[in-house]
C-alpha positions in Angstrom: 93.4 47.0 -13.5 93.3 50.3 -12.1 92.9 49.0 -8.6 95.7 46.5 -9.0 97.8 49.1 -10.6 97.2 51.3 -7.7 98.0 48.6 -5.3 101.2 47.8 -7.2 102.0 51.4 -7.3 101.5 51.6 -3.6 103.6 48.5 -3.1 106.2 50.0 -5.3 106.2 53.1 -3.4 106.4 51.2 -0.1 109.3 49.3 -1.5 110.9 52.4 -2.6 110.4 53.9 0.8 112.0 50.8 2.4 115.0 51.3 0.2 115.5 54.9 1.4 118.6 55.4 3.4 118.0 56.9 6.9 121.0 58.6 8.3 121.5 58.6 12.1 124.5 60.4 13.4 125.3 59.5 17.0 126.9 62.0 19.2 129.6 59.6 20.4 130.4 57.5 17.2 129.2 59.6 14.4 128.5 56.5 12.3 126.0 56.3 9.4 123.4 53.5 9.6 120.9 52.3 7.0 117.6 51.0 8.4 114.2 50.0 7.1 111.5 52.5 7.5 109.5 50.0 9.4 112.2 49.7 11.9 112.8 53.5 11.8 110.1 54.5 14.2 111.2 51.8 16.7 114.8 52.9 16.4 113.9 56.5 16.7 111.9 55.9 19.8 114.7 53.7 21.2 117.2 56.3 20.4 115.1 58.9 22.1 114.8 56.7 25.1 118.5 56.1 25.0 119.1 59.8 24.8 116.8 60.5 27.6 118.4 57.7 29.6 121.8 59.0 28.9 120.9 62.4 30.0 120.2 61.5 33.7 123.3 59.3 33.7 125.3 62.2 32.6 123.8 64.4 35.3 124.5 61.7 37.9 128.0 61.5 36.7 128.2 65.3 36.9 126.7 65.5 40.3 129.0 62.7 41.5 131.9 64.6 40.0 130.7 67.8 41.7 130.3 65.9 45.0 133.7 64.5 44.7 135.1 67.9 43.9 133.2 69.4 46.8 134.4 66.7 49.1 137.9 67.3 47.9 137.6 71.0 48.5 136.2 70.4 52.0 139.0 68.1 52.7 141.4 70.7 51.5 139.7 73.2 53.7 139.8 70.9 56.6 143.5 70.4 56.0 144.1 74.1 55.8 142.2 75.0 59.1 144.7 73.4 61.5 147.4 75.2 59.6 145.7 78.5 60.2 145.0 77.6 63.9 148.6 76.5 64.4 149.8 79.9 63.4 152.2 81.1 66.1 152.4 84.9 65.5 149.4 85.7 67.7 150.8 83.7 70.6 154.1 85.2 70.2 152.6 88.7 70.3 150.8 87.9 73.6 154.0 86.5 75.2 155.9 89.7 74.2 153.2 91.9 75.9 153.3 89.9 79.2 157.1 90.1 79.1 156.9 93.8 78.9 154.4 94.0 81.7 156.6 91.8 83.9 159.6 94.0 83.1 157.7 97.2 84.0 156.6 95.7 87.3 160.1 94.7 88.1 161.4 98.2 87.3 158.7 99.8 89.5 159.5 97.5 92.4 163.2 98.2 92.0 162.7 101.9 92.0 160.5 101.8 95.0 163.0 99.7 96.9 165.8 102.1 96.0 163.6 105.0 97.1 162.9 103.5 100.5 166.5 102.7 101.0 167.5 106.2 100.1 165.0 107.7 102.6 166.3 105.4 105.3 169.9 106.5 104.5 168.9 110.2 104.7 167.1 109.7 108.0 170.1 107.8 109.4 172.4 110.5 108.4 170.2 113.2 109.9 169.8 111.2 113.2 173.5 110.6 113.4 174.2 114.3 112.7 171.7 115.3 115.5 173.2 112.8 117.9 176.7 114.1 117.2 175.6 117.7 117.8 173.9 116.6 121.1 177.0 114.8 122.1 179.2 117.8 121.3 176.9 120.1 123.3 176.8 117.7 126.2 180.6 117.4 126.1 181.1 121.1 126.1 178.6 121.6 128.9 180.1 118.8 131.0 183.6 120.3 130.5 182.4 123.7 131.6 180.5 122.5 134.7 181.6 120.5 137.6 180.4 117.0 138.6 177.4 118.3 140.6 176.1 120.2 137.6 176.5 117.1 135.4 174.5 115.1 137.9 171.8 117.8 137.7 171.8 117.6 133.9 171.1 113.8 134.1 168.2 114.4 136.4 166.8 117.0 134.0 166.9 114.5 131.2 164.9 112.1 133.3 162.3 114.8 133.9 161.9 116.8 130.6 158.5 118.2 131.4 157.7 121.2 133.4 157.6 120.8 137.2 153.9 121.3 137.6 153.5 118.2 139.9 157.1 117.7 140.9 158.1 118.2 144.5 161.8 117.0 144.4 163.3 119.0 141.5 165.1 121.7 143.5 167.1 123.0 140.6 164.1 123.8 138.5 162.4 125.5 141.3 165.5 127.7 141.9 165.6 128.7 138.2 161.9 129.8 138.4 161.0 133.2 139.8 157.7 132.2 141.4 156.9 129.0 143.2 153.1 128.6 143.6 151.4 125.7 145.5 147.9 124.7 144.2 146.0 122.7 146.8 142.9 120.5 145.8 140.8 120.3 148.9 139.8 117.0 150.5 140.5 113.7 148.7 140.4 110.0 149.3 138.1 109.0 152.2 137.6 112.8 152.9 134.8 113.5 150.4 134.0 117.0 151.5 130.5 118.3 150.8 127.9 116.5 148.7 125.4 118.0 146.2 121.6 117.8 146.5 121.5 114.7 144.4 124.1 113.0 146.7 126.1 111.9 143.7 128.7 114.6 143.3 131.4 115.2 145.9 133.4 118.3 146.6 136.8 116.4 146.4 136.2 115.6 142.7 135.1 119.0 141.5 137.9 120.7 143.5 140.5 118.4 141.9 139.2 119.1 138.4 139.5 122.9 138.9 142.8 122.7 140.7 144.4 120.8 137.8 143.2 123.4 135.4 144.6 126.2 137.5 148.0 124.4 137.8 148.2 123.7 134.0 147.6 127.4 133.2 150.2 128.6 135.7 152.6 126.0 134.4 152.5 127.6 130.9 154.2 130.7 132.3 157.9 130.7 131.8 158.6 132.3 135.2 156.3 130.1 137.3 156.9 126.8 139.0 153.8 124.9 140.1 153.5 122.3 142.9 150.3 120.4 143.6 149.5 118.8 147.0 147.6 116.0 145.2 147.0 115.0 141.6 144.7 112.1 142.3 141.9 111.0 144.5 143.9 110.3 147.7 143.9 111.6 151.2 146.5 114.2 152.2 146.4 115.6 155.7 146.3 119.4 156.3 149.7 119.2 158.1 151.2 117.5 155.0 149.8 120.2 152.7 151.2 123.0 154.8 154.6 121.2 154.9 154.7 120.8 151.1 154.2 124.6 150.8 157.0 125.3 153.3 159.4 122.9 151.6 158.8 124.4 148.3 159.5 127.9 149.7 156.3 128.9 148.0 155.5 132.5 147.0 151.8 131.8 147.3 149.3 129.0 148.1 145.9 128.7 146.5 143.5 126.2 148.0 140.5 125.2 146.0 137.2 124.2 147.7 133.4 124.3 147.2 131.1 126.0 149.6 128.0 124.3 151.2 124.9 125.3 153.2 123.0 123.1 155.6 119.6 121.9 154.5 120.5 122.8 150.9 119.5 126.5 151.2 119.6 129.2 148.5 123.1 130.5 149.3 125.2 130.8 146.1 128.3 132.6 144.7 132.0 132.9 144.9 134.1 133.9 147.9 137.8 134.0 148.9 139.2 133.5 152.4 142.5 134.7 153.9 144.2 134.2 157.3 143.2 136.2 160.3 145.7 138.9 161.2 147.8 138.2 158.2 150.5 140.8 157.3 152.3 138.8 154.5 150.0 140.0 151.7 147.4 137.3 152.1 144.6 139.9 152.1 145.9 141.5 148.9 146.1 138.1 147.3 142.6 137.3 148.3 141.3 140.5 146.9 143.1 140.1 143.6 141.9 136.6 143.1 138.3 137.4 144.0 137.9 140.4 141.7 139.7 138.9 138.8 137.8 135.6 139.0 134.4 137.3 139.4 135.2 139.2 136.1 135.8 136.0 134.2 132.7 134.0 135.2 129.0 134.8 135.6 128.5 134.1 139.3 127.6 136.2 142.4 130.7 137.7 144.1 130.5 137.3 147.9 133.7 139.2 148.5 136.7 138.3 150.7 136.5 136.9 154.3 138.9 136.2 157.2 139.2 132.9 159.0 141.7 130.6 160.7 141.4 127.5 158.5 144.2 125.1 159.3 145.6 125.2 155.8 145.9 129.0 156.1 147.0 129.1 159.7 149.9 126.6 159.3 151.5 128.4 156.4 153.9 131.4 156.4 153.4 132.6 152.9 150.5 134.6 151.2 147.7 132.0 151.2 144.0 132.0 150.2 141.2 129.5 150.2 138.8 130.0 147.2 135.2 128.8 147.6 134.3 128.4 143.9 130.6 128.1 144.4 128.0 126.3 146.5 127.7 122.6 145.9 124.4 122.6 147.7 122.9 125.2 145.2 121.4 123.7 142.0 122.3 126.7 139.9 125.9 126.8 141.0 126.3 123.1 140.6 125.2 123.3 136.9 128.0 125.8 136.3 130.6 123.9 138.4 129.9 120.7 136.4 130.4 122.5 133.1 134.0 122.1 131.8 133.8 125.5 130.0 132.8 127.2 133.3 135.7 125.4 135.0 138.1 126.7 132.4 137.1 130.3 132.9 137.1 129.9 136.6 140.7 128.5 136.5 141.8 131.3 134.2 140.5 134.0 136.6 142.2 132.4 139.6 145.5 132.1 137.6 145.3 135.8 136.4 144.5 137.1 139.9 147.4 135.2 141.4 149.9 136.4 138.8 148.7 140.0 139.1 149.3 139.9 142.9 152.8 138.5 142.5 153.8 140.9 139.8 152.6 143.9 141.8 154.3 142.6 145.0 157.6 142.3 143.2 157.3 145.6 141.3 157.0 144.0 137.9 155.4 146.2 135.3 
């Protein structure tokens, strides 16, 4: 009995348990359900599985919502980007800057153009003023002088430089106090003497020195210079003498180089004058020799007399200066040196002017 009673009791208890109400409150419905205990475990496990299944579904829904939200935000951003890129204020700012630069460049160009035009106008006014003064001066001078003097003025305009090498300008020669003829020896096919190397000719060195003497004399305001030749051409001795006579020369200076046969050791400077001269040729030779020897370092051989044709055919004080020996190596080194030529020409010029000043009583 006891065993049966126990069994009945257990059955009664199990029945009692089966009649127990199990309350399950769902999150969504909130309904109350009564179930048997035998089915309880199954239901609880199913509910758990449903809960677990619902959770990932919810996360999927959330992630899909998030993705949709992200996609919508990206689309919004993409829509906003062209708006920001299409903003015009930056482009407008750049255009304004370039316009300012263009305006500045135009202003600079305009100012430069105005400046150039202004300078041209000023120059035009100055040139017109100068031309008007020149015309007034020429008008006054032409009214004061006769037709011959007007013709002389026109020739002066054609020859504005000093008459160093001019033989035809008689008016200029008359206005000068001294007329000096400078003669460059030889020329053209007349080569003169030759140096020891047989490459340097007397005619060339003589012309170089003669031009330097003429240029120095031409700087003096009271001297008119005439040259018998200014280039490498032949001029006869008769023509040279005639040039001096036509010019009514106060002095004639003929430039040459000395030579010795077989290229000996003779060297130095010497000056020749006409035999039996009473016109002052000896005094001119002495003045030129002493003054030139004091300007250059060369042996002074003194003054000598001879009847060279260039001296014999002239009627004014005339000298022939042998500036050194072309046949001497030491003299030729000096004669080829432009600085030595300059000092030599200066000495000849100073000696000539000293003689003319003393002859005319000029202090």
